[in-house]
The first five atom37 places (N, CA, C, CB, O) and aatype in JSON, in Angstrom:
{
  "aatype": [12, 16, 15, 7, 16, 6, 16, 7, 7, 19, 16, 7, 16, 14, 3, 11, 3, 18, 2, 10, 9, 17, 18, 19, 6, 0, 4, 10, 15, 2, 0, 10, 1, 10, 6, 16, 18, 9, 5, 3, 0, 6, 1, 3, 11, 3, 16, 6, 19, 19, 3, 10, 13, 1, 11, 0, 5, 0, 3, 15, 1, 11, 7, 0, 6, 10, 7, 11, 0, 10, 10, 1, 15, 1, 10, 3, 7, 7],
  "atom_mask": [
    [1, 1, 1, 1, 1],
    [1, 1, 1, 1, 1],
    [1, 1, 1, 1, 1],
    [1, 1, 1, 0, 1],
    [1, 1, 1, 1, 1],
    [1, 1, 1, 1, 1],
    [1, 1, 1, 1, 1],
    [1, 1, 1, 0, 1],
    [1, 1, 1, 0, 1],
    [1, 1, 1, 1, 1],
    [1, 1, 1, 1, 1],
    [1, 1, 1, 0, 1],
    [1, 1, 1, 1, 1],
    [1, 1, 1, 1, 1],
    [1, 1, 1, 1, 1],
    [1, 1, 1, 1, 1],
    [1, 1, 1, 1, 1],
    [1, 1, 1, 1, 1],
    [1, 1, 1, 1, 1],
    [1, 1, 1, 1, 1],
    [1, 1, 1, 1, 1],
    [1, 1, 1, 1, 1],
    [1, 1, 1, 1, 1],
    [1, 1, 1, 1, 1],
    [1, 1, 1, 1, 1],
    [1, 1, 1, 1, 1],
    [1, 1, 1, 1, 1],
    [1, 1, 1, 1, 1],
    [1, 1, 1, 1, 1],
    [1, 1, 1, 1, 1],
    [1, 1, 1, 1, 1],
    [1, 1, 1, 1, 1],
    [1, 1, 1, 1, 1],
    [1, 1, 1, 1, 1],
    [1, 1, 1, 1, 1],
    [1, 1, 1, 1, 1],
    [1, 1, 1, 1, 1],
    [1, 1, 1, 1, 1],
    [1, 1, 1, 1, 1],
    [1, 1, 1, 1, 1],
    [1, 1, 1, 1, 1],
    [1, 1, 1, 1, 1],
    [1, 1, 1, 1, 1],
    [1, 1, 1, 1, 1],
    [1, 1, 1, 1, 1],
    [1, 1, 1, 1, 1],
    [1, 1, 1, 1, 1],
    [1, 1, 1, 1, 1],
    [1, 1, 1, 1, 1],
    [1, 1, 1, 1, 1],
    [1, 1, 1, 1, 1],
    [1, 1, 1, 1, 1],
    [1, 1, 1, 1, 1],
    [1, 1, 1, 1, 1],
    [1, 1, 1, 1, 1],
    [1, 1, 1, 1, 1],
    [1, 1, 1, 1, 1],
    [1, 1, 1, 1, 1],
    [1, 1, 1, 1, 1],
    [1, 1, 1, 1, 1],
    [1, 1, 1, 1, 1],
    [1, 1, 1, 1, 1],
    [1, 1, 1, 0, 1],
    [1, 1, 1, 1, 1],
    [1, 1, 1, 1, 1],
    [1, 1, 1, 1, 1],
    [1, 1, 1, 0, 1],
    [1, 1, 1, 1, 1],
    [1, 1, 1, 1, 1],
    [1, 1, 1, 1, 1],
    [1, 1, 1, 1, 1],
    [1, 1, 1, 1, 1],
    [1, 1, 1, 1, 1],
    [1, 1, 1, 1, 1],
    [1, 1, 1, 1, 1],
    [1, 1, 1, 1, 1],
    [1, 1, 1, 0, 1],
    [1, 1, 1, 0, 1]
  ],
  "atom_positions": [
    [[-7.31, -67.57, 9.53], [-8.02, -65.85, 8.25], [-6.95, -65.38, 7.07], [-8.17, -63.84, 9.44], [-5.72, -65.31, 7.01]],
    [[-7.9, -65.12, 6.28], [-7.27, -65.58, 4.96], [-6.45, -64.19, 4.11], [-8.63, -66.27, 3.94], [-6.27, -64.16, 2.89]],
    [[-6.09, -63.23, 4.99], [-5.17, -62.35, 5.16], [-3.85, -62.51, 4.42], [-4.99, -62.28, 6.42], [-3.45, -61.73, 3.56]],
    [[-3.1, -63.8, 4.92], [-1.7, -63.63, 5.08], [-1.42, -63.84, 5.97], [0.0, 0.0, 0.0], [-0.9, -64.93, 6.23]],
    [[-1.65, -62.8, 7.0], [-1.29, -62.18, 8.01], [-1.53, -61.91, 9.41], [-1.3, -61.53, 7.68], [-2.56, -61.34, 9.78]],
    [[-0.43, -62.38, 10.36], [-1.1, -63.17, 11.21], [-2.12, -60.94, 11.85], [0.45, -64.57, 12.69], [-1.92, -59.81, 11.4]],
    [[-3.1, -61.5, 13.01], [-3.47, -60.66, 13.22], [-3.83, -61.05, 15.76], [-4.79, -60.47, 11.69], [-4.65, -60.81, 16.64]],
    [[-2.81, -61.57, 15.6], [-3.32, -61.92, 16.69], [-2.9, -60.33, 17.88], [0.0, 0.0, 0.0], [-3.52, -59.97, 18.88]],
    [[-1.61, -59.68, 17.24], [-2.15, -58.1, 17.83], [-2.76, -57.49, 17.99], [0.0, 0.0, 0.0], [-2.92, -56.42, 18.57]],
    [[-3.31, -58.28, 17.33], [-5.19, -57.23, 17.39], [-5.69, -58.27, 18.6], [-6.77, -57.37, 15.32], [-5.46, -58.31, 19.81]],
    [[-6.13, -58.74, 18.1], [-6.47, -59.96, 19.06], [-6.15, -59.93, 20.38], [-5.88, -61.11, 18.67], [-6.73, -59.58, 21.41]],
    [[-5.3, -60.3, 20.16], [-4.25, -60.63, 21.38], [-4.17, -61.82, 22.0], [0.0, 0.0, 0.0], [-4.08, -62.02, 23.21]],
    [[-4.22, -62.87, 20.81], [-4.4, -64.6, 20.33], [-4.36, -64.6, 18.79], [-6.09, -65.4, 20.85], [-4.89, -63.99, 17.86]],
    [[-3.05, -66.05, 19.05], [-2.67, -66.23, 17.68], [-3.06, -66.67, 17.07], [-1.96, -66.55, 17.37], [-3.11, -67.87, 17.35]],
    [[-3.64, -66.35, 15.88], [-4.33, -66.91, 14.99], [-4.63, -68.23, 14.75], [-3.95, -66.57, 14.18], [-5.65, -68.21, 14.07]],
    [[-4.33, -69.27, 14.92], [-3.99, -70.29, 14.93], [-5.09, -71.35, 15.9], [-2.64, -70.11, 15.28], [-5.89, -72.25, 15.61]],
    [[-4.51, -70.5, 17.5], [-5.29, -70.18, 18.52], [-7.04, -70.03, 18.53], [-4.69, -69.05, 18.83], [-8.0, -70.78, 18.69]],
    [[-6.74, -68.37, 18.2], [-8.27, -67.87, 17.61], [-8.82, -69.01, 16.41], [-8.1, -66.09, 16.74], [-9.86, -69.61, 16.69]],
    [[-8.42, -69.18, 15.63], [-9.13, -70.26, 14.66], [-9.9, -71.87, 15.18], [-7.87, -70.65, 13.65], [-10.7, -72.58, 14.55]],
    [[-9.43, -72.02, 16.27], [-9.31, -73.49, 17.02], [-10.4, -72.91, 17.99], [-7.56, -74.1, 17.81], [-11.48, -73.49, 18.02]],
    [[-10.18, -71.65, 18.9], [-11.48, -71.32, 19.04], [-12.78, -71.47, 18.58], [-11.43, -70.6, 19.01], [-13.62, -72.36, 18.69]],
    [[-12.74, -70.21, 17.94], [-14.15, -70.47, 16.58], [-14.22, -71.74, 16.4], [-13.94, -69.83, 14.86], [-15.38, -72.12, 16.24]],
    [[-13.35, -72.65, 16.37], [-13.77, -73.9, 15.48], [-14.95, -74.69, 16.51], [-12.22, -75.05, 15.08], [-16.09, -75.07, 16.25]],
    [[-14.01, -74.79, 18.04], [-15.27, -75.09, 18.56], [-16.34, -73.96, 18.64], [-15.06, -75.61, 19.84], [-17.49, -74.39, 18.54]],
    [[-16.24, -72.97, 18.75], [-17.7, -72.35, 18.66], [-18.34, -73.04, 17.94], [-17.89, -71.05, 18.17], [-19.09, -73.89, 18.43]],
    [[-18.25, -72.91, 16.95], [-18.62, -73.26, 15.53], [-19.46, -74.95, 15.7], [-16.95, -73.27, 14.43], [-20.47, -75.36, 15.13]],
    [[-18.96, -75.34, 16.26], [-19.52, -77.3, 15.94], [-20.23, -77.07, 17.36], [-17.88, -79.13, 15.87], [-21.14, -77.89, 17.5]],
    [[-20.11, -76.29, 18.34], [-21.46, -76.4, 19.85], [-22.29, -75.58, 19.4], [-21.09, -75.83, 21.64], [-23.31, -75.48, 20.08]],
    [[-22.18, -74.59, 18.0], [-23.01, -73.66, 17.88], [-24.34, -74.47, 17.18], [-22.31, -72.44, 17.07], [-25.54, -74.18, 17.27]],
    [[-23.47, -75.92, 16.21], [-24.3, -76.28, 15.28], [-24.66, -77.45, 15.59], [-23.88, -76.19, 14.1], [-25.33, -78.22, 14.89]],
    [[-24.06, -77.7, 17.02], [-24.91, -78.67, 17.35], [-26.57, -78.38, 18.36], [-23.86, -79.55, 18.08], [-27.65, -78.95, 18.5]],
    [[-26.14, -77.61, 18.68], [-27.4, -76.83, 20.05], [-28.44, -75.93, 18.44], [-26.1, -74.86, 21.88], [-29.6, -76.21, 18.72]],
    [[-28.48, -75.16, 17.19], [-29.38, -75.36, 16.13], [-29.96, -76.38, 16.22], [-28.93, -75.32, 15.01], [-31.09, -76.48, 16.69]],
    [[-29.08, -77.58, 15.67], [-29.69, -79.13, 14.98], [-30.48, -79.06, 15.93], [-28.79, -80.71, 14.81], [-31.68, -79.02, 15.65]],
    [[-30.19, -79.02, 16.96], [-32.11, -79.73, 18.24], [-33.4, -79.09, 17.62], [-32.28, -78.82, 20.56], [-34.6, -79.3, 17.44]],
    [[-32.59, -78.36, 17.46], [-34.4, -77.33, 16.68], [-34.33, -77.7, 16.01], [-34.9, -75.82, 16.26], [-35.29, -78.46, 16.06]],
    [[-33.51, -78.01, 14.48], [-33.98, -78.53, 13.12], [-35.27, -80.06, 14.23], [-31.99, -79.32, 11.71], [-36.49, -80.15, 14.36]],
    [[-33.97, -81.04, 14.82], [-34.15, -82.01, 15.35], [-35.84, -81.64, 15.63], [-33.06, -82.27, 16.49], [-36.61, -82.4, 15.04]],
    [[-36.24, -80.96, 16.16], [-37.47, -81.38, 16.77], [-38.75, -80.79, 16.18], [-37.42, -81.06, 18.17], [-39.91, -81.01, 16.52]],
    [[-38.15, -79.8, 14.99], [-39.01, -79.22, 13.65], [-39.12, -80.5, 12.67], [-38.11, -77.8, 12.75], [-39.9, -80.31, 11.74]],
    [[-38.65, -81.46, 12.68], [-38.38, -83.35, 12.3], [-39.79, -83.71, 12.46], [-37.21, -84.53, 13.6], [-40.78, -84.08, 11.83]],
    [[-39.3, -83.35, 13.83], [-39.81, -84.51, 14.97], [-41.1, -84.42, 15.04], [-39.3, -84.38, 16.48], [-41.73, -85.44, 15.32]],
    [[-41.77, -83.26, 14.83], [-43.19, -82.62, 15.02], [-43.64, -83.34, 13.83], [-43.38, -80.84, 14.99], [-44.51, -84.2, 13.81]],
    [[-42.95, -82.89, 12.84], [-43.73, -83.44, 11.65], [-43.96, -84.48, 10.88], [-43.57, -83.01, 10.98], [-44.59, -84.66, 9.84]],
    [[-42.99, -85.47, 11.97], [-43.08, -86.63, 11.86], [-42.09, -87.62, 10.69], [-44.38, -86.63, 11.72], [-42.33, -88.54, 9.92]],
    [[-40.93, -86.85, 11.07], [-40.31, -87.15, 9.46], [-38.99, -87.68, 10.11], [-40.07, -85.56, 8.16], [-38.2, -86.95, 10.7]],
    [[-38.83, -88.99, 9.93], [-37.52, -89.51, 10.95], [-36.61, -89.81, 10.15], [-37.69, -90.78, 11.92], [-35.61, -90.4, 10.55]],
    [[-36.81, -89.43, 8.69], [-35.34, -89.73, 7.71], [-34.39, -87.68, 7.87], [-36.17, -90.33, 5.14], [-33.35, -87.15, 7.48]],
    [[-35.45, -87.35, 8.56], [-34.15, -85.83, 8.53], [-34.28, -85.94, 10.19], [-34.8, -83.65, 7.6], [-33.86, -84.95, 10.79]],
    [[-34.71, -86.8, 10.83], [-34.38, -86.74, 12.58], [-32.93, -87.0, 12.26], [-35.23, -88.11, 13.84], [-31.99, -86.26, 12.56]],
    [[-32.86, -88.38, 11.48], [-31.71, -89.09, 11.86], [-30.79, -88.2, 10.82], [-31.8, -90.87, 11.66], [-29.78, -87.74, 11.36]],
    [[-30.89, -88.0, 9.99], [-30.23, -86.79, 9.56], [-29.41, -86.12, 10.18], [-30.91, -86.03, 9.3], [-28.2, -86.25, 9.99]],
    [[-30.05, -85.07, 11.25], [-30.09, -84.33, 12.0], [-29.41, -85.26, 13.02], [-31.32, -83.73, 12.14], [-28.21, -85.0, 13.18]],
    [[-29.74, -85.93, 13.49], [-29.04, -86.44, 14.54], [-27.46, -86.92, 14.4], [-29.83, -87.49, 14.95], [-26.51, -87.17, 15.14]],
    [[-27.79, -86.92, 12.97], [-26.24, -87.37, 12.84], [-25.3, -86.51, 13.01], [-25.88, -87.86, 11.65], [-24.35, -86.31, 13.76]],
    [[-25.82, -86.06, 12.13], [-24.83, -84.23, 12.31], [-24.98, -83.71, 13.61], [-25.52, -82.69, 11.23], [-23.89, -83.87, 14.16]],
    [[-25.67, -83.25, 14.3], [-25.25, -83.21, 15.49], [-24.01, -83.74, 16.04], [-26.06, -83.63, 16.03], [-23.06, -83.1, 16.49]],
    [[-24.2, -85.41, 15.93], [-23.75, -86.04, 16.63], [-22.05, -86.14, 16.24], [-24.6, -87.13, 16.64], [-21.3, -86.71, 17.03]],
    [[-21.58, -85.58, 15.07], [-20.79, -85.22, 14.18], [-20.03, -83.92, 15.48], [-21.69, -84.72, 12.54], [-19.23, -84.08, 16.4]],
    [[-20.68, -82.81, 15.02], [-20.43, -81.77, 15.45], [-20.1, -81.89, 16.72], [-21.27, -81.0, 15.23], [-19.04, -81.35, 17.0]],
    [[-20.82, -82.58, 17.87], [-20.25, -82.9, 18.57], [-18.37, -82.91, 19.13], [-20.83, -83.65, 18.33], [-17.59, -82.36, 19.9]],
    [[-18.5, -84.11, 17.93], [-17.22, -85.06, 17.93], [-16.03, -83.95, 18.33], [-16.91, -85.9, 16.21], [-15.0, -83.79, 18.98]],
    [[-17.27, -83.15, 17.19], [-15.86, -82.01, 16.86], [-15.38, -80.81, 17.55], [0.0, 0.0, 0.0], [-14.44, -80.03, 17.4]],
    [[-16.75, -80.99, 18.69], [-16.1, -79.78, 19.7], [-14.68, -80.44, 20.24], [-17.26, -79.37, 21.23], [-13.49, -80.11, 20.29]],
    [[-15.87, -82.03, 20.75], [-14.38, -82.27, 22.11], [-13.38, -82.99, 21.21], [-14.77, -83.58, 23.85], [-12.37, -83.38, 21.8]],
    [[-13.44, -83.21, 20.04], [-11.7, -82.68, 19.7], [-11.39, -81.09, 19.52], [-11.15, -83.35, 18.09], [-10.26, -81.04, 20.02]],
    [[-11.55, -80.4, 19.31], [-10.94, -79.82, 19.24], [-10.79, -78.43, 21.05], [0.0, 0.0, 0.0], [-10.2, -77.4, 21.4]],
    [[-11.79, -79.44, 21.55], [-12.12, -79.13, 22.93], [-10.49, -79.19, 23.52], [-13.36, -80.33, 23.68], [-9.68, -78.3, 23.78]],
    [[-10.42, -81.02, 23.61], [-9.37, -81.77, 23.6], [-8.27, -80.9, 23.29], [-9.52, -82.84, 22.75], [-7.63, -80.42, 24.23]],
    [[-7.96, -80.65, 22.16], [-6.77, -80.09, 21.15], [-6.07, -78.91, 22.55], [-7.63, -79.02, 19.21], [-5.06, -78.97, 23.25]],
    [[-7.24, -77.89, 22.46], [-7.11, -76.19, 23.01], [-6.88, -75.81, 24.74], [-8.75, -75.37, 22.59], [-6.61, -74.82, 25.42]],
    [[-7.27, -77.82, 25.01], [-7.1, -77.71, 26.37], [-5.35, -78.17, 26.35], [-8.3, -78.79, 27.3], [-4.48, -77.55, 26.97]],
    [[-5.13, -79.34, 25.53], [-3.55, -79.22, 25.92], [-2.81, -78.34, 25.11], [-2.78, -80.55, 25.83], [-1.77, -78.89, 24.75]],
    [[-2.91, -77.33, 24.74], [-2.18, -76.0, 24.17], [-2.32, -75.04, 24.99], [-2.64, -75.46, 22.89], [-1.59, -74.06, 25.15]],
    [[-3.55, -75.43, 25.65], [-3.29, -73.89, 26.41], [-2.63, -74.87, 28.29], [-5.62, -72.48, 26.58], [-2.64, -74.23, 29.34]],
    [[-2.26, -76.02, 28.25], [-1.56, -76.23, 29.18], [-0.15, -76.13, 28.81], [-1.91, -77.32, 29.7], [0.55, -76.47, 29.77]],
    [[0.51, -75.81, 27.83], [1.61, -75.79, 28.01], [1.91, -77.27, 27.27], [0.0, 0.0, 0.0], [2.95, -77.74, 27.74]],
    [[1.32, -78.11, 26.27], [0.82, -79.65, 25.76], [1.45, -79.0, 24.64], [0.0, 0.0, 0.0], [1.53, -79.58, 23.56]]
  ]
}
């Protein structure tokens, strides 16, 4: 949150946890969206764009996995 004020009272989730949940969702959503873009590029036989989007998709998956691991450890009390 950019307001400088903790909004966890409204959401029931502290901002730092909410932000981590948001990050994981954004990474997963991006990986899913990129699959459509990869298919579009494959249909047009544009291997450069396919390669770029596959790398971006892998980065998004990696970010999601890192975020999930951190979230899991925090939810488990670690």
